[in-house]
C-alpha positions in Angstrom: 1.2 -4.7 -6.6 -0.2 -7.8 -5.0 -3.4 -6.1 -3.9 -5.1 -3.1 -5.4 -5.8 0.0 -3.2 -9.5 -1.0 -3.0 -8.5 -4.5 -1.9 -6.3 -3.0 0.9 -9.2 -0.8 2.0 -11.6 -3.7 2.0 -9.3 -5.8 4.1 -9.0 -3.0 6.7 -12.8 -2.6 6.7 -13.4 -6.3 7.1 -11.0 -6.5 10.0 -12.5 -3.4 11.6 -15.9 -5.1 12.0 -14.5 -8.2 13.7 -15.9 -9.2 17.1 -14.1 -8.7 20.4 -13.6 -12.5 20.7 -11.5 -12.4 17.5 -9.4 -9.4 18.4 -6.1 -11.3 18.6 -6.6 -12.8 15.1 -7.7 -9.5 13.8 -4.6 -7.7 15.0 -2.4 -10.4 13.5 -4.2 -10.2 10.1 -4.0 -6.4 10.2 -0.3 -6.6 10.8 0.0 -8.8 7.7 -2.2 -6.4 5.7 0.0 -3.5 6.7 3.2 -5.4 5.8 1.7 -6.2 2.4 0.7 -2.6 2.0 4.2 -1.3 2.8 5.8 -3.8 0.4 3.3 -2.8 -2.3 4.0 0.9 -1.7 7.8 0.4 -1.8 7.5 -1.5 -5.1 5.4 1.3 -6.5 7.9 3.9 -5.3 10.8 2.0 -6.9 8.9 1.7 -10.1 8.2 5.4 -10.2 11.8 6.2 -9.2 13.2 4.3 -12.2 11.0 6.1 -14.7 12.1 9.5 -15.9 10.2 12.5 -14.4 7.6 13.9 -16.7 7.8 17.4 -15.3 11.6 17.8 -16.0 12.5 19.3 -19.3 15.9 19.3 -21.0 15.1 22.5 -22.8 14.9 24.6 -19.6 17.8 27.0 -19.3 18.8 28.8 -16.2 
């Protein structure tokens, strides 16, 4: 991940407190932050998908 979860939250909180005069810039930056978050979540999902599931067991018979 490029940013930790706390860094994503801090970016959102920082943009949330921006002034009305900076609204356009804030929206553009929030769009970039959301894009980075979606890429980070996708990378995490792909990492988890490639690892074997811990809850599955080969010894279960059915």
